[in-house]
Each structure stands twice: as structure tokens, then as C-alpha cells.
TIMAR-645902 format. One record per residue (C-alpha): residue number from 0; y negated, x negated, z negated. Coordinates in steps of 0.02 Angstrom, whole numbers. Layout:
+-----+--------+--------+--------+
:   i :     yy :     xx :     zz :
+-----+--------+--------+--------+
: NUM :      Y :      X :      Z :
...
+-----+--------+--------+--------+
This chain:
+-----+--------+--------+--------+
:   i :     yy :     xx :     zz :
+-----+--------+--------+--------+
:   0 :  -1027 :    818 :   -872 :
:   1 :   -845 :    872 :   -853 :
:   2 :   -724 :    766 :   -753 :
:   3 :   -642 :    836 :   -598 :
:   4 :   -455 :    858 :   -592 :
:   5 :   -406 :    797 :   -419 :
:   6 :   -221 :    841 :   -425 :
:   7 :   -251 :   1022 :   -474 :
:   8 :   -391 :   1036 :   -347 :
:   9 :   -276 :    971 :   -211 :
:  10 :   -137 :   1090 :   -257 :
:  11 :   -256 :   1238 :   -261 :
:  12 :   -324 :   1192 :    -90 :
:  13 :   -147 :   1185 :    -21 :
:  14 :   -110 :   1357 :    -90 :
:  15 :   -263 :   1429 :     -4 :
:  16 :   -233 :   1335 :    157 :
:  17 :    -54 :   1391 :    175 :
:  18 :   -121 :   1566 :    202 :
:  19 :   -247 :   1505 :    328 :
:  20 :   -257 :   1454 :    510 :
:  21 :   -152 :   1326 :    605 :
:  22 :   -151 :   1161 :    509 :
:  23 :   -156 :   1035 :    652 :
:  24 :   -337 :   1071 :    696 :
:  25 :   -459 :    933 :    645 :
:  26 :   -316 :    816 :    596 :
:  27 :   -373 :    669 :    703 :
:  28 :   -557 :    704 :    667 :
:  29 :   -525 :    698 :    479 :
:  30 :   -430 :    534 :    488 :
:  31 :   -562 :    456 :    602 :
:  32 :   -703 :    512 :    486 :
:  33 :   -620 :    446 :    329 :
:  34 :   -574 :    281 :    413 :
:  35 :   -751 :    253 :    476 :
:  36 :   -842 :    312 :    319 :
:  37 :   -820 :    148 :    224 :
:  38 :   -802 :    245 :     60 :
:  39 :   -708 :    398 :     -4 :
:  40 :   -783 :    566 :     42 :
:  41 :   -780 :    731 :    -50 :
:  42 :   -722 :    884 :     47 :
:  43 :   -904 :    940 :     58 :
:  44 :   -960 :    771 :    125 :
:  45 :   -819 :    772 :    251 :
:  46 :   -867 :    946 :    312 :
:  47 :  -1048 :    891 :    331 :
:  48 :   -997 :    733 :    423 :
:  49 :   -894 :    837 :    546 :
:  50 :  -1030 :    971 :    556 :
:  51 :   -908 :   1107 :    506 :
:  52 :   -983 :   1268 :    440 :
:  53 :   -938 :   1447 :    400 :
:  54 :   -767 :   1511 :    452 :
:  55 :   -716 :   1341 :    518 :
:  56 :   -705 :   1278 :    338 :
:  57 :   -538 :   1366 :    321 :
:  58 :   -470 :   1270 :    470 :
:  59 :   -530 :   1110 :    387 :
:  60 :   -446 :   1156 :    223 :
:  61 :   -285 :   1194 :    316 :
:  62 :   -289 :   1024 :    401 :
:  63 :   -326 :    936 :    236 :
:  64 :   -182 :   1028 :    154 :
:  65 :    -62 :    969 :    288 :
:  66 :   -124 :    790 :    278 :
:  67 :   -112 :    786 :     88 :
:  68 :     61 :    861 :     91 :
:  69 :    116 :    727 :    214 :
:  70 :     39 :    593 :    104 :
:  71 :    -80 :    533 :    240 :
:  72 :   -235 :    580 :    139 :
:  73 :   -251 :    569 :    -51 :
:  74 :   -384 :    598 :   -183 :
:  75 :   -448 :    467 :   -301 :
:  76 :   -482 :    499 :   -486 :
:  77 :   -654 :    570 :   -443 :
:  78 :   -582 :    696 :   -322 :
:  79 :   -642 :    609 :   -164 :
:  80 :   -532 :    592 :    -10 :
:  81 :   -468 :    434 :     71 :
:  82 :   -334 :    379 :    194 :
:  83 :   -176 :    326 :    104 :
:  84 :   -136 :    180 :    219 :
:  85 :   -306 :    100 :    188 :
:  86 :   -263 :     77 :      5 :
:  87 :    -80 :     36 :     39 :
:  88 :     -8 :    198 :    -32 :
:  89 :    168 :    256 :      1 :
:  90 :    211 :    441 :      8 :
:  91 :    385 :    502 :    -33 :
:  92 :    502 :    600 :   -144 :
:  93 :    529 :    558 :   -327 :
:  94 :    710 :    527 :   -377 :
:  95 :    736 :    538 :   -566 :
:  96 :    864 :    441 :   -667 :
:  97 :    951 :    497 :   -829 :
:  98 :    884 :    342 :   -918 :
:  99 :    704 :    401 :   -895 :
: 100 :    644 :    291 :   -753 :
: 101 :    643 :    343 :   -571 :
: 102 :    616 :    291 :   -392 :
: 103 :    506 :    342 :   -247 :
: 104 :    605 :    368 :    -86 :
: 105 :    470 :    333 :     46 :
: 106 :    451 :    453 :    191 :
: 107 :    450 :    307 :    312 :
: 108 :    624 :    254 :    259 :
: 109 :    566 :     91 :    180 :
: 110 :    631 :     11 :     21 :
: 111 :    626 :    128 :   -127 :
: 112 :    498 :     92 :   -263 :
: 113 :    544 :     79 :   -447 :
: 114 :    445 :    196 :   -562 :
: 115 :    452 :    147 :   -747 :
: 116 :    469 :    284 :   -880 :
: 117 :    282 :    285 :   -913 :
: 118 :    249 :    332 :   -730 :
: 119 :    383 :    468 :   -734 :
: 120 :    291 :    562 :   -872 :
: 121 :    182 :    657 :   -748 :
: 122 :    315 :    693 :   -617 :
: 123 :    485 :    778 :   -613 :
: 124 :    634 :    737 :   -505 :
: 125 :    604 :    819 :   -335 :
: 126 :    414 :    805 :   -336 :
: 127 :    323 :    717 :   -194 :
: 128 :    197 :    584 :   -241 :
: 129 :     85 :    448 :   -172 :
: 130 :    121 :    280 :   -252 :
: 131 :     36 :    110 :   -250 :
: 132 :    154 :    -39 :   -261 :
: 133 :     81 :   -138 :   -406 :
: 134 :    209 :   -273 :   -445 :
: 135 :    392 :   -322 :   -444 :
: 136 :    512 :   -278 :   -583 :
: 137 :    635 :   -398 :   -668 :
: 138 :    759 :   -370 :   -527 :
: 139 :    634 :   -409 :   -391 :
: 140 :    614 :   -227 :   -337 :
: 141 :    443 :   -159 :   -290 :
: 142 :    368 :    -67 :   -438 :
: 143 :    241 :     70 :   -416 :
: 144 :    101 :    167 :   -498 :
: 145 :     80 :    352 :   -459 :
: 146 :    -90 :    386 :   -383 :
: 147 :    -70 :    571 :   -341 :
: 148 :     60 :    708 :   -353 :
: 149 :     68 :    779 :   -177 :
: 150 :    186 :    924 :   -204 :
: 151 :    286 :    995 :   -349 :
: 152 :    471 :   1015 :   -310 :
: 153 :    540 :   1112 :   -458 :
: 154 :    490 :   1291 :   -480 :
: 155 :    636 :   1350 :   -588 :
: 156 :    747 :   1242 :   -699 :
: 157 :    912 :   1284 :   -783 :
: 158 :    966 :   1215 :   -951 :
: 159 :   1011 :   1251 :  -1131 :
: 160 :    881 :   1314 :  -1254 :
: 161 :    864 :   1212 :  -1414 :
: 162 :    762 :   1232 :  -1573 :
: 163 :    682 :   1089 :  -1668 :
: 164 :    538 :   1077 :  -1791 :
: 165 :    496 :   1259 :  -1760 :
: 166 :    483 :   1237 :  -1572 :
: 167 :    599 :   1300 :  -1436 :
: 168 :    627 :   1184 :  -1290 :
: 169 :    741 :   1177 :  -1138 :
: 170 :    852 :   1027 :  -1105 :
: 171 :    883 :   1030 :   -917 :
: 172 :   1061 :   1027 :   -850 :
: 173 :   1003 :    909 :   -713 :
: 174 :   1001 :    743 :   -805 :
: 175 :    883 :    673 :   -674 :
: 176 :    748 :    778 :   -759 :
: 177 :    708 :    676 :   -914 :
: 178 :    577 :    796 :   -983 :
: 179 :    614 :    925 :  -1116 :
: 180 :    521 :   1085 :  -1070 :
: 181 :    426 :   1169 :  -1210 :
: 182 :    445 :   1359 :  -1217 :
: 183 :    307 :   1441 :  -1323 :
: 184 :    355 :   1594 :  -1429 :
: 185 :    261 :   1710 :  -1311 :
: 186 :    366 :   1649 :  -1164 :
: 187 :    541 :   1658 :  -1241 :
: 188 :    576 :   1842 :  -1212 :
: 189 :    747 :   1888 :  -1281 :
: 190 :    822 :   1716 :  -1263 :
: 191 :    894 :   1628 :  -1415 :
: 192 :    927 :   1447 :  -1457 :
: 193 :   1096 :   1391 :  -1390 :
: 194 :   1092 :   1502 :  -1237 :
: 195 :   1088 :   1443 :  -1057 :
: 196 :    928 :   1502 :   -973 :
: 197 :    816 :   1467 :   -826 :
: 198 :    630 :   1434 :   -849 :
: 199 :    484 :   1442 :   -730 :
: 200 :    360 :   1300 :   -756 :
: 201 :    189 :   1368 :   -804 :
: 202 :    115 :   1196 :   -842 :
: 203 :    169 :   1037 :   -756 :
: 204 :    191 :    874 :   -852 :
: 205 :     52 :    748 :   -872 :
: 206 :     41 :    576 :   -948 :
: 207 :     -4 :    654 :  -1114 :
: 208 :     86 :    822 :  -1117 :
: 209 :    260 :    892 :  -1089 :
: 210 :    291 :   1028 :   -961 :
: 211 :    283 :   1207 :  -1023 :
: 212 :    398 :   1345 :   -963 :
: 213 :    429 :   1532 :   -969 :
: 214 :    606 :   1601 :   -984 :
: 215 :    647 :   1686 :   -820 :
: 216 :    832 :   1725 :   -841 :
: 217 :    960 :   1723 :   -982 :
: 218 :   1130 :   1672 :   -914 :
: 219 :   1230 :   1680 :  -1075 :
: 220 :   1320 :   1556 :  -1185 :
: 221 :   1382 :   1387 :  -1127 :
: 222 :   1566 :   1428 :  -1154 :
: 223 :   1561 :   1595 :  -1062 :
: 224 :   1686 :   1609 :   -917 :
: 225 :   1607 :   1560 :   -752 :
: 226 :   1454 :   1481 :   -833 :
: 227 :   1484 :   1316 :   -743 :
: 228 :   1462 :   1407 :   -577 :
: 229 :   1305 :   1499 :   -634 :
: 230 :   1230 :   1333 :   -688 :
: 231 :   1279 :   1244 :   -526 :
: 232 :   1203 :   1382 :   -419 :
: 233 :   1035 :   1360 :   -505 :
: 234 :   1043 :   1172 :   -532 :
: 235 :   1063 :   1142 :   -345 :
: 236 :    944 :   1285 :   -301 :
: 237 :   1072 :   1377 :   -195 :
: 238 :   1001 :   1540 :   -125 :
: 239 :   1113 :   1671 :   -204 :
: 240 :   1013 :   1831 :   -190 :
: 241 :    975 :   1908 :    -22 :
: 242 :    799 :   1963 :     19 :
: 243 :    761 :   2149 :     27 :
: 244 :    729 :   2132 :    214 :
: 245 :    898 :   2051 :    243 :
: 246 :    988 :   2182 :    140 :
: 247 :    897 :   2322 :    231 :
: 248 :    944 :   2245 :    399 :
: 249 :   1127 :   2234 :    347 :
: 250 :   1125 :   2412 :    280 :
: 251 :   1059 :   2475 :    448 :
: 252 :   1211 :   2405 :    540 :
: 253 :   1361 :   2519 :    575 :
: 254 :   1514 :   2510 :    463 :
: 255 :   1632 :   2487 :    610 :
: 256 :   1627 :   2433 :    792 :
: 257 :   1556 :   2575 :    898 :
: 258 :   1599 :   2622 :   1076 :
: 259 :   1425 :   2569 :   1136 :
: 260 :   1457 :   2395 :   1065 :
: 261 :   1598 :   2369 :   1190 :
: 262 :   1487 :   2370 :   1345 :
: 263 :   1512 :   2210 :   1444 :
: 264 :   1659 :   2152 :   1338 :
: 265 :   1838 :   2119 :   1388 :
: 266 :   1962 :   2226 :   1291 :
: 267 :   2094 :   2113 :   1213 :
: 268 :   2151 :   2234 :   1078 :
: 269 :   2327 :   2245 :   1147 :
: 270 :   2356 :   2059 :   1125 :
: 271 :   2442 :   2012 :    962 :
: 272 :   2305 :   1905 :    886 :
: 273 :   2337 :   1838 :    710 :
: 274 :   2231 :   1746 :    584 :
: 275 :   2309 :   1602 :    487 :
: 276 :   2210 :   1541 :    337 :
: 277 :   2230 :   1479 :    159 :
: 278 :   2294 :   1591 :     19 :
: 279 :   2121 :   1610 :    -58 :
: 280 :   2024 :   1642 :    104 :
: 281 :   1908 :   1791 :     92 :
: 282 :   1841 :   1800 :    268 :
: 283 :   1923 :   1764 :    434 :
: 284 :   1820 :   1682 :    570 :
: 285 :   1951 :   1644 :    703 :
: 286 :   2109 :   1720 :    775 :
: 287 :   2235 :   1653 :    900 :
: 288 :   2362 :   1720 :   1025 :
: 289 :   2472 :   1636 :   1154 :
: 290 :   2598 :   1692 :   1284 :
: 291 :   2708 :   1600 :   1407 :
: 292 :   2661 :   1600 :   1591 :
: 293 :   2795 :   1519 :   1698 :
: 294 :   2829 :   1349 :   1623 :
: 295 :   2657 :   1341 :   1544 :
: 296 :   2553 :   1444 :   1423 :
: 297 :   2397 :   1551 :   1414 :
: 298 :   2307 :   1527 :   1247 :
: 299 :   2166 :   1631 :   1175 :
: 300 :   2054 :   1576 :   1032 :
: 301 :   1936 :   1712 :    971 :
: 302 :   1787 :   1680 :    857 :
: 303 :   1692 :   1820 :    770 :
: 304 :   1536 :   1861 :    872 :
: 305 :   1402 :   1848 :    738 :
: 306 :   1263 :   1840 :    868 :
: 307 :   1292 :   2023 :    913 :
: 308 :   1229 :   2074 :    741 :
: 309 :   1113 :   1930 :    695 :
: 310 :    971 :   1909 :    819 :
: 311 :    863 :   1754 :    832 :
: 312 :    715 :   1765 :    713 :
: 313 :    765 :   1927 :    626 :
: 314 :    782 :   1945 :    436 :
: 315 :    968 :   1904 :    437 :
: 316 :    940 :   1750 :    545 :
: 317 :    801 :   1686 :    431 :
: 318 :    912 :   1710 :    279 :
: 319 :   1061 :   1624 :    361 :
: 320 :    954 :   1476 :    416 :
: 321 :    890 :   1454 :    239 :
: 322 :   1067 :   1452 :    170 :
: 323 :   1141 :   1347 :    310 :
: 324 :   1321 :   1385 :    261 :
: 325 :   1428 :   1487 :    145 :
: 326 :   1462 :   1397 :    -20 :
: 327 :   1636 :   1410 :    -93 :
: 328 :   1661 :   1393 :   -280 :
: 329 :   1824 :   1419 :   -371 :
: 330 :   1841 :   1609 :   -386 :
: 331 :   1671 :   1642 :   -307 :
: 332 :   1586 :   1630 :   -137 :
: 333 :   1401 :   1630 :    -99 :
: 334 :   1403 :   1694 :     81 :
: 335 :   1281 :   1648 :    217 :
: 336 :   1266 :   1831 :    266 :
: 337 :   1275 :   1993 :    165 :
: 338 :   1449 :   2054 :    124 :
: 339 :   1443 :   2194 :    252 :
: 340 :   1442 :   2056 :    383 :
: 341 :   1532 :   1910 :    301 :
: 342 :   1681 :   2012 :    240 :
: 343 :   1662 :   2156 :    362 :
: 344 :   1593 :   2161 :    538 :
: 345 :   1600 :   1971 :    562 :
: 346 :   1770 :   1946 :    481 :
: 347 :   1924 :   1968 :    591 :
: 348 :   2013 :   2078 :    466 :
: 349 :   2187 :   2143 :    509 :
: 350 :   2203 :   2310 :    598 :
: 351 :   2016 :   2324 :    629 :
: 352 :   1921 :   2316 :    793 :
: 353 :   1804 :   2167 :    795 :
: 354 :   1682 :   2092 :    920 :
: 355 :   1721 :   1912 :    967 :
: 356 :   1685 :   1770 :   1086 :
: 357 :   1849 :   1721 :   1169 :
: 358 :   1904 :   1558 :   1247 :
: 359 :   2049 :   1588 :   1367 :
: 360 :   2142 :   1430 :   1417 :
: 361 :   2280 :   1389 :   1540 :
: 362 :   2395 :   1256 :   1466 :
: 363 :   2518 :   1156 :   1573 :
: 364 :   2695 :   1114 :   1511 :
: 365 :   2631 :    939 :   1470 :
: 366 :   2489 :   1006 :   1360 :
: 367 :   2342 :    984 :   1478 :
: 368 :   2208 :   1119 :   1491 :
: 369 :   2207 :   1159 :   1677 :
: 370 :   2078 :   1298 :   1667 :
: 371 :   1974 :   1396 :   1543 :
: 372 :   1840 :   1529 :   1529 :
: 373 :   1731 :   1601 :   1392 :
: 374 :   1678 :   1783 :   1377 :
: 375 :   1629 :   1916 :   1250 :
: 376 :   1776 :   2023 :   1197 :
: 377 :   1839 :   2151 :   1074 :
: 378 :   1999 :   2109 :    981 :
: 379 :   2109 :   2179 :    844 :
: 380 :   2197 :   2058 :    728 :
: 381 :   2377 :   2117 :    707 :
: 382 :   2413 :   2015 :    550 :
: 383 :   2331 :   1907 :    418 :
: 384 :   2450 :   1763 :    382 :
: 385 :   2432 :   1621 :    258 :
: 386 :   2483 :   1445 :    305 :
: 387 :   2630 :   1459 :    187 :
: 388 :   2690 :   1624 :    261 :
: 389 :   2672 :   1563 :    440 :
: 390 :   2767 :   1402 :    404 :
: 391 :   2906 :   1492 :    311 :
: 392 :   2935 :   1602 :    465 :
: 393 :   2923 :   1457 :    587 :
: 394 :   3034 :   1338 :    489 :
: 395 :   3166 :   1471 :    456 :
: 396 :   3169 :   1526 :    639 :
: 397 :   3123 :   1704 :    588 :
: 398 :   2952 :   1706 :    672 :
: 399 :   2913 :   1842 :    796 :
: 400 :   2894 :   1794 :    979 :
: 401 :   2704 :   1782 :    979 :
: 402 :   2704 :   1664 :    828 :
: 403 :   2847 :   1559 :    899 :
: 404 :   2751 :   1537 :   1062 :
: 405 :   2598 :   1478 :    964 :
: 406 :   2709 :   1346 :    885 :
: 407 :   2772 :   1291 :   1055 :
: 408 :   2597 :   1274 :   1127 :
: 409 :   2545 :   1177 :    971 :
: 410 :   2682 :   1049 :   1004 :
: 411 :   2632 :   1019 :   1185 :
: 412 :   2446 :   1009 :   1141 :
: 413 :   2484 :    885 :   1002 :
: 414 :   2593 :    782 :   1118 :
: 415 :   2456 :    772 :   1248 :
: 416 :   2327 :    722 :   1117 :
: 417 :   2440 :    586 :   1048 :
: 418 :   2467 :    517 :   1224 :
: 419 :   2278 :    505 :   1241 :
: 420 :   2275 :    394 :   1087 :
: 421 :   2192 :    519 :    969 :
: 422 :   2191 :    473 :    784 :
: 423 :   2240 :    596 :    647 :
: 424 :   2152 :    576 :    480 :
: 425 :   2274 :    646 :    354 :
: 426 :   2188 :    700 :    194 :
: 427 :   2253 :    784 :     38 :
: 428 :   2169 :    948 :     -6 :
: 429 :   2176 :   1015 :   -183 :
: 430 :   2178 :   1185 :   -265 :
: 431 :   2116 :   1229 :   -439 :
: 432 :   2220 :   1336 :   -554 :
: 433 :   2131 :   1434 :   -690 :
: 434 :   2175 :   1506 :   -859 :
: 435 :   2137 :   1684 :   -916 :
: 436 :   1960 :   1632 :   -969 :
: 437 :   1918 :   1564 :   -798 :
: 438 :   1926 :   1381 :   -852 :
: 439 :   2013 :   1251 :   -746 :
: 440 :   2192 :   1228 :   -807 :
: 441 :   2247 :   1100 :   -680 :
: 442 :   2215 :   1036 :   -505 :
: 443 :   2362 :   1027 :   -387 :
: 444 :   2384 :    954 :   -214 :
: 445 :   2386 :   1083 :    -75 :
: 446 :   2534 :   1042 :     37 :
: 447 :   2500 :   1032 :    223 :
: 448 :   2622 :   1095 :    352 :
: 449 :   2630 :   1126 :    539 :
: 450 :   2544 :   1295 :    519 :
: 451 :   2385 :   1201 :    469 :
: 452 :   2403 :   1085 :    617 :
: 453 :   2440 :   1230 :    736 :
: 454 :   2270 :   1308 :    700 :
: 455 :   2186 :   1138 :    709 :
: 456 :   2258 :   1103 :    882 :
: 457 :   2207 :   1274 :    949 :
: 458 :   2030 :   1251 :    883 :
: 459 :   2019 :   1074 :    952 :
: 460 :   2071 :   1135 :   1124 :
: 461 :   1937 :   1271 :   1121 :
: 462 :   1805 :   1148 :   1060 :
: 463 :   1846 :   1025 :   1198 :
: 464 :   1824 :   1165 :   1325 :
: 465 :   1657 :   1212 :   1247 :
: 466 :   1603 :   1030 :   1254 :
: 467 :   1645 :   1021 :   1438 :
+-----+--------+--------+--------+
């Protein structure tokens, strides 16, 4: 009689259930039934105990999938179900270590559990597992035994392909993954030993077998220019390719601001807004303008109005939520939105009409904000300045009137903030210089000047107004 394989059964059930009905149905009934049973139950026995038949079985499977994923219910070696807390199991995420051992970071925030190398054979860094604390190690830390793998974390792994004893295997770039991944001849494709590749796992590790992978992507040779970035993107699983739906949504947008987009917006295109950013900035999120009014000032801070183009729940919004932020590498950016938006419609490029949200503030001669209002607007940036350019003009007294007034309002805003007892945290930013092959030649300190602080004060003032 063949033995059941509980882990694979559990993972298959999750896959089916994820396509099923809402997963919170039957949750409490399942836990009550397992707690009162006095012994582990198979899925069939549980269904019979709850008198669930026919189409309702899918709802039961969905609820079991959610409970197993959360680590509240586990399977024993025979494939029967039981409540994790009743057998003192901890659910959490596996954290690998380059030396081969690992730790379980419990979901409940408790002390992490040491996993010796023998226990790490069947899991990979990033997996979720249910662990029983079995002893204490030599340092007095709780030491655990893996009872069940709840969820596999790594789908695609980047590393360098090696050959040894007639076998090709991948050595992962992430040193927290201690396994070498065997790549059978039929799964190598055009990849060659020595190249950097990504592999998809087609067989997960077990206590007696290494993981097996299929080459998914050949990135090139280790010394190729830019390879460090390609590796980092995949090592940290950064989304770097937009979905077809997101690209189609971006493609459907206009290339420029249209007249119908201006409805309900205040026209500020005649004001001499400028952007002031670093030398390597590729997109421009904010622009500023200030003019004198009597002894005081009127200051505008405009932020690109992304919400006009990205609607809640649409394909672009889903993509942006998944990414969370744009990621800036030396000489490369992985944007949060497709380029048509990130470098186009949602970037306040010079001499281009752009939709924005504006904060208009009245500033007293002593630097207090005496009034403010927010509204949708259309603006036109009249110049793209770098911090260096802006400071050269300000320090040499050659700045045009609108830039000089910005400097004046900066000084009164700063003075007011200092009188309130605000603390400045001065940090040193750095810039990387590269050789012709794209390799880092040196890292130099990026000098700060009052142009940096000017933008910071304007943004702080607008943020305080938003907070109020």
C-alpha cells in the first residue's frame, strides 16, 4: 500500500482552492470539529463530520487552504488534519543562513526558532513552514523540527551555472539559499556553464533530494556590464516587466494633456514654475513658484496629478501597488508606472502642459503660513534646474526674480522652523561614478547646498498644510 504525501496533497489542494469560493466559510466549524475530534481527521472524515456534500466541498477546500496557509491547520505524516496549536506547532517564514542552517520567524512575533542544516534540506529561504520546538541548541535558543511546508516562497532563482561530474547545477546568488539546484540536460536550453541564468523550480527539495530546475532566462556572463543590476532585480524579486493589461492601459492614454482634461482645473500655466532636482533625475514630480505679496509671499507647490490617469483598482493601479515605489539603480530605473506616465504625463517636464495638484500658501514676513488651499490645476514648468545650477545662480546673485524670491521665502520658512525648535538631520548623500564598461570607478560625496534645502522647506510647508 503506497504512502500518502501530505505536503504535496496540501499544496495541490491550495492550488485548487485559490480558484474557488470565498475562503472564510467553514473556518470556525473546521477548527471546532478538529478540536473536538480527539484524533486527526482526513479531509473526507472532516467533510462527513460537518455533513458537507456536493458543491459545498469546494467551499470546504477553500477554507482548509486558507487555514493551512496561515499555519492554523497542518497535516501529519499520514495526511490527516489537525490543529497546529494542539500539538504546539509554530507557523512562520524560513530565513536561510549562508552557513547552511536557518531560522523560523514565527507569524506571532515570538522568538525565532533555530533550524539545523538537516532540517533546512527540505525548505528554501522564503518558504513558510510549521515547526515543532524540539529542544534547545548550545546557545540556549529554541530548536525546531519541520512538520509541514505550508507554502513555497521561491518560484524563480538567479545564479551562476556550473558543471561538475557531468551534471549542470545552479549556485544561487542569494547565499541564504544553501541548495545547489540540479538542471537536467533536457532543461538547460541554450545556457552554458559559467553563464548567469534564472531557473524555475520544477521539483522542490526534500530530505533526500536536491531541488531540480529548468532554465528560464539566460542573462549573460558574470563580467558583462550591468550584470550586477540584472542579478539584483531578480535576486530581490523586483517586478521589472509590466503586465500586458497595464501596458495596454498606458497605451490608451493620450500623449499630451487634452483640452477636456482641463475641466475643473485652475490654469496656472502663466506662473513661472520650475523643477529643481539632482543631476541624474529622470522624472520630475514637483515644481515650485513664489511671488511677493506686500511684505509677505504667496508660494505654490505643485505635484504631478497621477490620480487623473491611474484610477483605483484599474490595471495601472494594481501594477503600481505591487511595485510600491520606483527603484533607482545606478544608470537604471525600474519605474512604478510605464514610461509613458513616469517620464511623460506624470513628469513635470519643462515647456509641457501637465496636470497637477497645487498647494497655494500665504506666507507672512516671519515665515508663518497664514492661509492655504489645495486644488487641481494645470501648470507648465518653465525650466528644469539642477541643484548645482540653481545654487550657482543664487550664490552669484545672477538668479532671475522668480528664483530669487524662492530663496527669500526659503529663508523665512527656515527661520520660523528653527524658532519652533525643529531639528535638522544632516546626512551625506553619495554619487557613483562609472567607467566605460559600466563598472563603479569611485563613490563621491554629493555636496549639499541651499538649493536642496529650498526645495525641502517648500515641500515641508505643503506637507504641514496637508496634515492640517
